[in-house]
GUMARDO-366564 format. One record per residue (C-alpha): x, y, z. Coordinates in Angstrom, 2 decimals, padded with zeros to 5 digits. Each point is the difference from the previous one (the first is absolute). Layout:
<sites>
- X, Y, Z
...
</sites>
This chain:
<sites>
- 033.77, -017.54, -024.42
- 003.55, 001.03, -000.88
- 002.58, -000.18, 002.76
- 000.47, 003.34, 001.77
- 002.89, 001.11, 002.16
- -000.82, -000.56, 003.67
- 000.68, 003.66, 000.82
- -002.53, 001.09, -002.62
- -002.55, -002.48, 001.33
- 000.53, 001.38, 003.51
- -000.51, 003.58, -001.21
- -003.22, -000.97, -001.78
- -001.33, -001.79, 003.07
- 000.80, 003.03, 002.20
- -001.82, 002.27, -002.47
- -003.07, -002.25, 000.00
- 000.05, -000.05, 003.80
- -000.71, 003.75, -000.06
- -003.37, -000.62, -001.71
- -003.21, -000.16, 002.00
- 000.21, -003.17, 002.15
- -002.75, -001.83, -001.87
- 001.42, 000.86, -003.43
- 003.50, -000.85, 001.16
- -000.99, -003.48, 001.18
- -001.84, -000.82, -003.23
- 002.88, 001.18, -002.20
- 002.63, -001.82, 002.02
- -002.00, -003.24, -000.01
- -000.33, 000.12, -003.78
- 003.72, 000.66, -000.49
- 000.93, -002.71, 002.51
- -001.94, -002.52, -002.08
- 001.77, 001.08, -003.20
- 003.64, 000.13, 001.11
- 002.16, -001.88, 002.49
- 002.00, 003.17, 000.64
- -003.10, 002.00, 000.86
- -001.33, -002.91, 002.05
- 003.06, 000.05, 002.23
- 000.34, 003.80, 000.18
- -003.64, 000.61, 000.89
- -000.37, -002.60, 002.76
- 001.00, 002.38, 002.79
- -002.88, 002.29, -001.05
- -002.63, -002.58, -000.96
- 000.44, -002.07, 003.14
- 000.84, 002.69, 002.55
- -003.55, -000.29, 001.38
- -001.65, -003.40, 000.18
- -003.39, -001.14, 001.32
- -000.60, -003.55, 001.21
- -002.00, -002.18, -000.38
- -000.94, 000.41, -003.64
- -003.49, -001.48, -000.54
- 000.98, -001.47, -003.39
- 003.36, -001.51, 000.92
- -000.67, -003.44, 001.50
- -000.48, -003.64, -000.92
- -001.83, -002.97, 001.45
- 003.13, -001.76, 001.25
- 002.07, 002.73, 001.63
- -002.67, 002.65, 000.65
- 000.86, 003.70, 000.06
- 003.26, 000.91, -001.71
- 002.64, 002.32, 001.42
- 001.74, 002.31, -002.48
- 002.96, -001.82, -001.61
- 003.28, 000.24, 001.90
- 001.67, 001.70, -002.97
- -001.88, 003.23, 000.78
- 000.46, -000.07, 003.81
- 003.15, 002.18, -000.12
- -002.01, 002.75, -001.73
- -002.88, 000.17, 002.50
- 000.09, 003.13, 002.15
- -003.64, 000.02, 001.18
- -002.00, -003.17, 000.66
- -003.71, 000.32, 000.69
- -001.80, -002.97, 001.53
- -003.40, 000.94, -001.44
- -002.40, -002.87, 000.63
- -003.19, 000.34, -002.13
- -002.84, 000.70, 002.43
- -002.62, -001.70, -002.20
- 001.70, -003.37, 000.53
- -001.51, -000.13, 003.48
- -003.52, 000.71, -001.23
- 000.01, -002.96, -002.39
- -001.66, -003.22, 001.07
- 002.11, -001.86, 000.87
- 002.73, 002.64, 000.60
- 002.69, 000.13, -002.66
- 003.64, -000.78, 000.79
- -000.67, -000.55, 003.66
- -002.01, -001.94, 002.54
- -002.15, 001.10, 002.87
- -002.92, -000.67, 002.28
- -003.44, 000.98, -001.30
- -003.06, 000.38, 002.21
- -003.42, 000.70, -001.52
- 001.55, 001.30, -003.16
- 002.45, 002.32, 001.80
- 003.75, -000.56, -000.19
- 001.29, 000.03, 003.57
- 003.68, -000.48, -000.75
- 002.26, -000.29, -003.03
- 003.40, -001.65, -000.35
- 001.75, 000.95, -003.25
- 001.73, -002.65, -002.09
- 003.56, 000.17, -001.36
- 001.01, 002.90, 002.22
- 002.90, -002.22, 001.03
- 001.49, 000.54, -003.48
- 000.27, 003.72, 000.65
- 001.32, -000.59, 003.50
- 002.77, -002.20, -001.41
- 000.85, 002.33, -002.86
- -000.12, 003.34, 001.78
- 003.39, -000.26, 001.79
- 001.62, -000.75, -003.37
- -001.31, 003.20, -001.60
- 002.94, 002.03, 001.18
- -000.82, 003.29, -001.73
- -003.52, 000.52, 001.31
- -000.28, 003.33, 001.79
- -003.79, 000.22, 000.45
- -002.37, -002.78, 001.06
- -003.75, 000.65, -000.07
- -002.87, -002.14, 001.24
- -003.63, 000.38, -001.09
- -001.85, -003.13, 001.09
- -003.52, -000.92, 001.17
- 001.58, -002.07, 002.81
- 002.39, 000.82, 002.81
- 003.66, -000.60, -000.93
- 001.21, -003.27, 001.56
- 003.00, -000.06, 002.30
- 001.90, -002.15, -002.53
- -000.21, 002.80, -002.58
- 001.23, 002.60, 002.48
- 002.85, -002.33, 000.95
- 001.06, -000.08, -003.65
- -000.33, 003.79, -000.17
- 002.30, 000.71, 002.94
- 002.57, -002.31, -001.56
- 000.47, 002.56, -002.79
- 002.25, 002.82, 001.28
- -000.20, 001.63, -003.45
- -003.68, 000.86, 000.57
- -000.26, 003.53, 001.38
- -003.60, 000.96, -000.87
- -002.89, -002.14, 001.31
- -003.64, 000.80, -000.79
- -003.16, -001.80, 001.11
- -003.07, 001.34, -001.79
- -003.66, -000.99, 000.25
- 000.99, -003.12, 001.96
- -001.40, -001.37, 003.29
- 002.53, 000.14, 002.82
- -000.50, -002.94, 002.31
- 003.46, -001.55, 000.00
- 000.56, -000.91, 003.64
- 003.52, -001.44, -000.11
- 002.75, 002.22, -001.38
- 003.35, -001.45, -001.09
- 003.24, 000.78, 001.78
- 001.72, 002.92, -001.65
- 003.56, -000.55, -001.27
- 002.27, 002.95, 000.86
- 000.79, 000.63, -003.70
- -003.70, 000.48, -000.90
- -000.68, 003.72, 000.33
- -002.97, 001.51, -001.79
- 000.16, 003.66, -000.95
- -003.63, 000.38, -001.05
- -003.20, -001.69, 001.16
- -003.58, 000.66, -001.12
- -003.13, -001.49, 001.56
- -003.26, 000.80, -001.83
- -003.27, -001.29, 001.47
- -002.42, -002.27, -001.81
- -002.34, 001.94, -002.33
- 001.70, 003.34, 000.65
- -000.98, 001.53, -003.35
- 001.17, 003.58, 000.46
- -000.60, 002.53, -002.76
- 001.53, 003.46, -000.05
- -002.42, 002.60, -001.33
- -001.85, -001.14, -003.09
- 003.10, -000.85, -002.01
- 001.35, -003.36, -001.21
- 000.15, -002.86, 002.48
- 001.13, -003.61, 000.15
- -001.45, -002.01, -002.87
- -001.06, -002.90, 002.23
- -002.33, 002.35, 001.87
- -001.87, 000.61, -003.28
- -001.23, -003.59, 000.07
- -003.29, -000.69, 001.76
- 001.00, -003.54, 001.15
- 002.86, 001.54, 002.00
- -002.43, 001.13, 002.70
- -002.11, -003.16, -000.02
- 002.71, -002.56, 000.74
- -000.84, -002.01, 003.11
- 003.34, 000.54, 001.73
- -000.24, 003.79, -000.36
- -003.47, 000.04, 001.55
- 001.42, -002.10, 002.84
- 003.20, 001.94, 000.69
- -000.62, 003.58, -001.20
- -000.51, 001.41, 003.51
- 001.90, -002.53, 002.07
- 000.99, 001.57, 003.31
- 002.36, -002.87, 000.88
- 002.25, 000.64, -003.00
- 001.82, 002.79, 001.85
- 001.57, -002.49, 002.42
- 001.31, -002.16, -002.85
- 001.16, 003.14, -001.82
- 002.08, 000.92, 003.05
- 001.77, -003.35, -000.21
- 000.86, 000.67, -003.65
- 001.38, 003.46, 000.78
- 001.98, -000.93, 003.10
- 000.93, -003.63, -000.70
- 000.47, -000.07, -003.79
- 001.08, 003.60, -000.23
- 002.53, 001.60, 002.33
- -000.81, 003.50, 001.28
- 003.72, 000.79, 000.01
- 000.44, -000.77, -003.73
- -003.26, 001.21, -001.59
- 000.12, 003.19, -002.06
- -003.62, -000.21, -001.26
- -003.09, -001.19, 001.87
- -003.48, -000.08, -001.54
- -002.95, -001.27, 002.03
- -003.75, 000.09, -000.25
- -001.48, 001.87, 002.92
- -002.00, -003.10, 000.89
- 003.32, -001.88, 000.31
- 001.72, 002.67, 002.03
- 000.22, 000.04, 003.78
- 001.31, 003.49, 000.64
- 001.41, -000.54, 003.46
- 002.12, -002.90, -001.27
- 001.80, 002.34, -002.39
- 000.94, 002.12, 003.03
- 001.51, -003.00, 001.79
- 002.85, -000.46, -002.49
- 002.86, 002.05, -001.37
- 000.06, 000.53, -003.78
- 003.46, 001.47, -000.65
- -000.12, -000.33, -003.81
- -003.68, 000.50, -000.82
- -000.44, 002.74, -002.61
- -003.60, -000.51, -001.18
- -003.13, -000.88, 001.98
- -003.16, -000.61, -002.06
- -003.36, -000.68, 001.68
- -002.98, -000.82, -002.24
- -003.58, -001.28, -000.02
- -002.02, 000.44, 003.16
- 001.51, 002.19, 002.67
- 001.35, -001.85, 003.07
- -002.69, -000.75, 002.55
- -000.90, 002.35, 002.82
- 001.31, -002.52, 002.51
- 003.49, 000.80, -001.27
- -000.48, 003.73, 000.48
- 002.30, 000.26, 003.00
- 003.01, -000.51, -002.29
- 000.27, 003.24, -001.95
- 002.03, 000.64, -003.13
- 002.03, 002.61, 001.87
- 000.97, -002.67, 002.53
- 001.01, -002.45, -002.75
- 002.02, 002.31, -002.27
- 002.82, 000.59, 002.57
- 000.73, -003.74, -000.22
- 000.57, 000.45, -003.76
- 002.84, 002.54, -000.21
- 000.44, -000.34, -003.80
- -003.68, 000.15, -000.90
- -000.69, 002.70, -002.59
- -002.80, -001.51, -002.17
- -003.34, -000.34, 001.83
- -003.17, -001.00, -001.87
- -003.35, -000.20, 001.78
- -002.15, -001.29, -002.84
- -003.19, -000.97, 001.80
- -003.43, -000.42, -001.58
- -002.62, 001.38, 002.42
- -002.51, -002.58, 001.15
- -002.58, 002.70, 000.70
- -000.16, 003.78, 000.28
- 000.75, 000.00, 003.71
- 002.78, -002.56, 000.36
- 003.34, 001.41, -001.10
- 003.59, -000.44, 001.11
- 001.04, 002.63, 002.52
- 003.57, 001.02, -000.81
- 000.52, 001.94, 003.23
- -002.23, -001.36, 002.77
- 000.66, 001.12, 003.58
- 002.31, -002.24, 002.08
- -001.65, -003.08, 001.45
- 000.27, -000.70, 003.68
- 001.49, -003.44, -000.65
- 003.20, 001.51, -001.43
- 002.51, 001.09, 002.68
- 000.81, 003.70, -000.10
- 003.65, -000.71, -000.84
- -001.13, -001.91, -003.14
- -002.25, 002.78, -001.29
- 001.35, 002.20, -002.77
- -001.01, 003.41, -001.33
- -001.63, 000.45, -003.39
- 003.17, 001.69, -001.21
- 001.59, -003.42, -000.67
- -001.81, 000.24, -003.35
- 002.77, 002.39, -001.02
- 002.08, -002.99, -001.12
- -002.60, -000.96, -002.68
- 000.96, 001.28, -003.46
- -002.50, -001.94, -002.14
- -003.58, -000.06, 001.32
- -003.08, -001.51, -001.67
- -003.40, 000.16, 001.70
- -003.54, -000.83, -001.04
- -003.60, 000.87, 000.74
- 000.17, -002.82, 002.57
- 002.09, 002.24, 002.30
- -000.94, 002.83, 002.31
- 002.05, 002.81, -001.55
- -001.05, 002.85, 002.28
- 003.09, 001.84, 001.28
- 002.16, -002.91, -001.21
- 002.38, 001.74, -002.39
- 001.44, 002.69, 002.26
- 002.10, -002.75, 001.59
- 001.46, -001.16, -003.35
- 002.64, 002.69, -000.28
- 002.47, -001.74, -002.32
- -002.20, -001.23, -002.83
- 001.40, -000.33, -003.51
- -002.91, -002.06, -001.39
- -003.68, 000.05, 000.94
- -002.96, -002.00, -001.34
- -003.56, 000.65, 001.14
- -002.16, -002.61, -001.71
- -003.44, -001.61, 000.14
- -000.22, -003.76, 000.46
- -002.94, -002.38, -000.03
- -000.47, -003.72, 000.22
- -001.07, -001.09, -003.47
- -002.73, 000.01, -001.28
- -000.86, 003.02, 002.15
- 000.84, 003.47, -001.30
- 002.35, 002.20, 001.98
- -001.01, 003.41, 001.30
- 002.86, 002.42, -000.55
- 000.73, 003.43, 001.48
- -001.56, 003.40, -000.60
- 002.07, 002.99, -001.07
- -000.66, 001.52, 003.42
- 001.37, -003.10, 001.76
- 003.14, 000.02, -002.15
- 000.54, 003.69, 000.75
- -000.30, -000.75, 003.72
- 002.59, -002.77, -000.35
- 002.41, 002.33, -001.79
- -000.50, 002.74, 002.60
- 000.58, -002.52, 002.79
- 003.18, -001.20, -001.74
- 001.23, 003.59, -000.23
- -000.48, 000.50, 003.75
- 002.89, -002.38, 000.68
- 002.05, 001.06, -002.99
- -000.36, -003.40, -001.71
- -000.98, 001.75, -003.24
- 003.41, 001.59, -000.56
- 001.83, -003.22, -000.98
- -002.86, -001.65, -001.86
- 000.99, -001.15, -003.50
- -002.73, -002.49, -000.88
- -003.74, 000.42, 000.63
- -002.96, -002.19, -001.03
- -003.55, 000.80, 001.04
- -003.45, -001.37, -000.88
- -003.10, 002.14, -000.20
- -003.70, -000.79, 000.02
- -000.87, 003.24, -001.82
- 001.27, 001.94, -002.99
- 003.33, 001.72, 000.39
- 000.31, 003.79, 000.25
- 002.95, 002.29, -000.83
- 000.05, 001.34, 003.56
- 001.19, -003.39, 001.28
- 003.06, 000.12, -002.27
- 000.68, 003.57, 000.99
- 000.12, -001.13, 003.65
- 002.21, -003.00, -000.84
- 002.42, 002.22, -001.92
- 000.31, 002.41, 002.91
- 000.33, -002.60, 002.76
- 002.23, -002.53, -001.81
- 002.80, 001.98, -001.70
- 002.20, -003.05, -000.75
- -002.73, -002.18, -001.51
- 001.22, -002.13, -002.93
- -002.91, -002.44, -000.47
- -003.69, 000.86, 000.35
- -002.95, -002.30, -000.67
- -003.57, 001.10, 000.67
- -002.53, -002.69, -000.86
- -003.77, 000.18, 000.03
- -001.68, -003.23, 001.07
- -002.64, -000.66, -002.59
- 001.23, 002.41, -002.67
- -002.96, 001.63, -001.73
- -000.42, 001.46, -003.47
- -001.44, 003.39, -000.72
- 000.86, 003.58, -000.81
- 002.95, 001.38, 001.97
- -000.81, 002.01, 003.11
- 003.12, 002.13, -000.49
- 002.16, 001.22, -002.85
- 003.32, -001.70, -000.63
- 001.71, 003.30, 000.64
- -001.33, 000.04, 003.58
- 001.75, -003.29, 000.73
- 003.09, 001.24, -001.85
- 000.11, 003.11, 002.18
- -000.38, -002.05, 003.18
- 002.66, -002.55, -000.97
- 002.53, 002.57, -001.15
- 001.15, 000.36, 003.62
- 001.28, -003.61, -000.03
- 003.50, 000.89, -001.16
- 001.51, -003.49, 000.52
- -002.90, -002.12, -001.28
- 001.18, -002.79, -002.32
- -003.04, -002.30, -000.16
- -003.64, 001.08, 000.10
- -003.09, -002.22, -000.10
- -003.21, 001.98, 000.14
- -003.71, -000.90, -000.14
- -001.03, 002.98, -002.12
- -003.27, -000.08, -001.92
- 000.88, 000.68, -003.61
- -003.50, 000.11, -001.50
- 000.04, -003.18, -002.08
- -001.91, -003.27, 000.23
- 001.64, -001.99, 002.79
- -002.16, -003.15, -000.02
- 001.59, -002.64, -002.19
- -001.05, -003.53, -000.93
- 003.64, -001.15, -000.12
- 003.16, 000.56, 001.99
- 001.45, 002.74, -002.18
- -000.91, 003.54, -000.98
- -001.03, 000.84, -003.54
- 002.00, 002.46, -002.11
- -002.20, 002.98, 000.87
- 000.46, -000.62, 003.72
- 003.75, -000.42, -000.34
- 000.37, 003.13, -002.14
- -001.93, 002.12, 002.49
- 002.05, -001.30, 002.90
- 003.18, 000.60, -001.96
- -001.02, 003.61, -000.54
- -000.70, 000.40, 003.72
- 003.25, -001.76, 000.98
- 002.00, 002.10, -002.45
- -001.46, 003.19, 001.42
- 000.81, -000.98, 003.60
- 003.52, -001.02, -001.05
- 000.48, 003.46, -001.49
- -000.99, 001.57, 003.33
- 002.27, -002.23, 002.12
- 003.51, 000.04, -001.54
- 001.39, -002.57, 002.44
- -002.58, -002.64, -001.01
- 001.26, -003.15, -001.75
- -003.07, -002.25, 000.29
- -003.72, 000.68, 000.16
- -003.11, -002.17, 000.37
- -003.72, 000.63, -000.30
- -002.72, -002.16, 001.50
- -002.83, -001.65, -001.90
- -002.59, -002.69, 000.67
- -000.47, -003.16, -002.02
- -002.32, -002.98, 000.00
- 001.69, -003.31, 000.77
- -003.15, -002.13, -000.18
- -003.74, 000.22, -000.49
- -000.48, 001.39, 003.51
- 003.53, 001.07, 000.96
- 001.95, 003.18, -000.48
- 003.45, 001.12, 001.12
- 001.91, 003.23, 000.33
- 003.17, -000.01, -002.09
- 002.83, 002.38, -000.92
- 001.35, 000.92, -003.40
- 003.59, 001.14, 000.50
- 002.37, 001.87, -002.29
- 003.74, 000.55, 000.00
- 000.78, 003.66, -000.79
- 002.70, 000.76, -002.55
- 001.15, 003.64, -000.12
- 001.97, 001.37, -002.94
- 002.37, 002.96, 000.07
- -002.57, 002.18, -001.77
- -002.50, -000.76, 002.84
- -002.03, -002.35, -002.18
- -001.63, -002.73, 002.10
- -000.59, -003.57, -001.17
- -001.96, -002.57, 002.01
- 000.71, -003.72, -000.14
- -002.70, -002.29, 001.37
- 001.22, -002.45, 002.66
- -001.22, -003.52, 000.72
- -002.96, -000.33, 002.42
- 001.08, -000.42, 003.61
- -001.41, -000.53, 003.48
- 000.89, -000.51, 003.66
- -000.39, -003.70, 000.91
- -001.15, -000.12, 003.62
- 001.66, 000.72, 002.43
- 002.46, 001.95, -002.18
- -000.76, 003.71, 000.28
- 003.25, 001.71, -001.04
- 000.89, -001.22, -003.49
- -002.10, -001.21, -002.92
- 000.57, -003.19, -002.00
- -001.32, -000.91, -003.47
- -003.70, -000.89, -000.11
- -000.09, -003.44, -001.56
- -003.72, -000.37, -000.77
</sites>
């Protein structure tokens, strides 16, 4: 390949980086193999996220290989992702352990010392993730806390039994920590979900059967939060409900915490005497609260506003009005939402979603329930500042719901109404009825709507055929003509992703408006909300 000016190479690499992530990586790898200039310029993108160990990078003499030191300066995110099937082999791969009657009782990984030695030398790592079928050894955590550049620490699908925590150097201050329980396979609605949860062996691994409902993990999780993390430096805390001891959160001050995300099973009833309203005053900067629980049964839900418990002194009890500091609120069908929203008087963003533990199917909300939520929100005036609203329905949408939303939420800029288990069929209402109802949304910029458009919505692949796209374009163009402020619109459809699997998806369009009021639609790349993200979509890479 002819020599190109380095500035031109840089511009090309930046342009390729704007492609879909999968396409970008493939293109950059091919160019890096063809040109030394592209090889150097693309390293910061190709090696920004690294997984270790790689199952194909090893030899008999030295064992598992670390990535070469030449790429260490480019690594921003390092994921210790130990293949779970290595433990199920006989004998176990890349580790040793005690076996009794065919069952692996313990597992000690090999060559982890290489990562422990190399980690402090990877000076640009910002995020360190662990997904392992064994509890992280103290030696690994000691190496971790020796890296003051690491600000984001995530432990996912990993047993937490580490008893001895390392001493924390004063310069090690995490800003974000995430603790996700073993086998917590949360799915929002019936949309896309993590690819690893598509695989049947995921749920049959021995360590997940052993640790999936481990009640002792919460005590180890507390050590990670309070001994690896520092409550005074954290800005983001994500915990599985099964890891969370509510009253412990109330015992500390969290002066910089901005986002609290609770997922999976709701915290146990034994923790009920520590209420959210008694925790929030210890988090003066908290504005983003996500209660993304999957209900374990129809009768066990998380009570957002329980009455005060006798074990809390009167002087430590707080009124429900402390919820006024929350600006971004996401709740699920795993919460008791009755009379909950009248206390959220300052909301700018609201998500009301349905969550299940895969492979179960979530039960979303009825139109009546959503109307009750909106009316309750209006009682406290929390509707007046709302700019972003996402809701999930179990039944077909009706124009009257949008008429109510338009009247109650005058500043709304983003509206997404999804039907869980989108169904095909003839429309129940005319497009004009939805247009009339949505015309009241004077500030609406983005609309995603689960309208039935009267075309075949069951597809063998992951894309719509031309007839389906054309019909949705016609519908989208009509709605864009009725809502002059709109710049992006999406319509829901359902697609098969396997012989017995289907997913709800969105086809989104950017709206181009000409001076003569002609409207052109430009189809956007598929996108989704990777759990526990609920506010902004990212490209769908499968």
